[in-house]
C-alpha positions, 0 to 999 in steps of 0.5 A: 567622175569616170573618165571616158577614155576608160572602159565605161558605158560613157565611152565613146562607141567604135563607130564614133572613135572612128568618125573623130578618127577619121576627121583628124586623119584628114587634118594632117594638121592637128597630128603635126602640130601635136608632134611638135608639141611632144617632142618639145616635152608638151602635150596637146589636145583638140578641145571645147567647141571643136571636138563637139562639132567634130561629133555633131559632123561639122567641124570646120577649119577653126581648131581649138587646142589646149596645152600644158605649155606656157604661151611663151613656149607655144610660141616657141612651137608655132612660130617656125611652123606657122604661116601667120601667128597673132598675140592678140589673146596672149594676156589670156593664155591664147596664141592664134596662128594660121596654117595652110595645108593640103588635105588630099588634092584641096589646099586648106586654110586652118585657123587654130588657137592654142591655149594653156591650161587655166583657170579663170574667174571674175572678182565681185567688182571687175569687168575683166576675169583674172587668169591663171594657168593650171597644170592638167587638162581636167583642171582646164575642162572643169573650167569650161561653160558647158559639159558639150564643151568640156570634152577633149581628144588627146593628140597625137594619140587620139585619146578621147577624154570626157570626165563630166559626160558631156557625150550623153549630154550631147546625145540628149541635146542638153546643156549642163555645167561641169560643176555646179551652174552657180559656181560656173556663173559666178566664175564668169557671168557671161556663161548665162548668155552663152547658154541662151546662144547656144540653145539658139545655135545647136537647137539644145534644151537647157537644164532645169537647174541652169535655167533656175541658176540664170534666173538667180543670178541674172543680175551678175552679168551687169559685171560683163563688159558691154563688148563681151555682151554684145558679142554674145547678142550677135552670135545669139541673133545670128543663129539658126533659132534666135527666137529660142535664146531670145525666149531663154533671156527674157524669161530668165531676166537677164534681158532686163539687164542687156536688153530691156526694151525687148521684155518691155514689148510684152504689154499687158492686154487690154481686156478686149484684146485690142492689140496684138502681143508686141513681143510676139510679134516682133519675134514673129517678125524676126522669124519672117524676116530671116525667112527672106535673107538671100545671102546668109544672116543679115545682122543689121536685117535681124537688129532692125526686126527685132527692135522695130516696135520698141517705141510701142510701149512709150507710145501706147495711148487707149483712146475714148473709142476703145482703140489702142494707138502707138502714135510716132512709135517709129520716131520713139523707136529709132531714138531708143534703138540709138541709144541701146546700141550705143550702150553695148558699143555697136559701130556707129555705121551699124547703129545708124543703119538698124535705127533708120530702118526702125524709122522707116519700118512704117512709111509704106503704110503712110501712103495707104494701098493706093496708087503712089505718085512717082514723087512718093516712090522717089522719096521712098528710094531717097530716104531709104538709100543703101537700106532699100533692100532690107527696108523691103524684107522688113516691111513684108516681115512686118505683117503677121495678121492671120487674116489671110485677105489682109495679108494677101492685100499688103503683100500685093501693094508692096509688090506694086510698090517694088514694080514702080521702083523698078520702073522709075529706076530704069527711066531715072537714076534712083539709086543717087538722086541729085539736083539737075544742077550741081554747086558749080553751075548754081554759082555760075548761073546766079553769079554769086559765091560760096555760102549759104545760098548755095545750099538752099538753091541746091536744096531747092533743086533736089525738092524739085527733083524729087517732086517732078523727076528729071529735067532738062538743063534749060528747064532747071535753070529757069526754075533756078532763076525763078526761085531766086528771083523770090529770095529778096 
């Protein structure tokens, strides 16, 4: 195939050449590092996502390089130069380092990865790719997942290398593989999920032949470890257009293997269309939750929004009056969420937070649209705990009705609840609700030592606190003694 560094129609325009050169010029770290590799007798090139992002005008301080130097040689070159070096990926030919540099009048910190030319592939049984090193950059680029990631800029001469037409695909906003998609996905099945992830991150379309291969080979994803699948799913969910990527996972059958609860939401409609399309509803809730984010992408909120109704397929019932019910789907859904996230090796804390939100997402509706008692407000805040802010967003996002009057009424009702919470928080310490007497005071007042009775008394006082709000010390003592007298 023609090389884009030759005088061919695929070569970069002069404007694009200047753009790349300018990006590299203001990043003296790249040229400095390249000269050190050159002096040691090796080549160095900016590669992959870094070149793609440079052309898209979104290159940050994370720089990816490729080289013909073996990892041990890379270490010899970067150790005297970098401010920090790590070898976490050295088994796969990657050396990482950090370099502080002054660019203009600003101090910058660069995260750098240098990877030896390589080719990697899965065999039919192993979950870990086998890595072998290559000797040419073309050999390295053909192993890349997509043509838009198979471009390089050789340094320090700044020669653009694009043997697989990545520049044209970037302009067309399309994802294609350098070789056949079947060969690419056979080498590394995770690339099928990466197609969905890049579609979501970049808002690109996936070429028809790539989609076809994803459908035919979706089962191959089973060979990939849960951790790698989870990481790709997270990147997809945290992207700008997660609905696009999730739709691709479902349409190609990949979701059946990595998140089967999602396609299961596409319930067949009953003849009277008495219930919503739960799958489309869930994606809309995700979109609406994203719109409510305040401090950037929130993975816990996005997972909860996506999974909040996954208990519906298992709890669906057709009632005698023609209605469709999903009784206790939030409880079933919380258990399903915990099971799926455990299988995907999420942290215990994240599993706890997401499943808690799924469990609580209907709590607001359980109180109706009437006036909430102080006790109900306290319990709502206590049960949500540190998830309260996210629960607010999830509950508001869960309203997808097209009936403007109904949507407005629900919004006003939740506004009222948030106002009540704010009022009570001014009067009481709602964020840390606890009994008016602590364990030591309970022991002293009842003249008993440590034991189960202390926990029972504490629970009684906590319920009293939730029901009635803060009590004066004498009132709490009197209530405790009265309860104790009934315990035999």
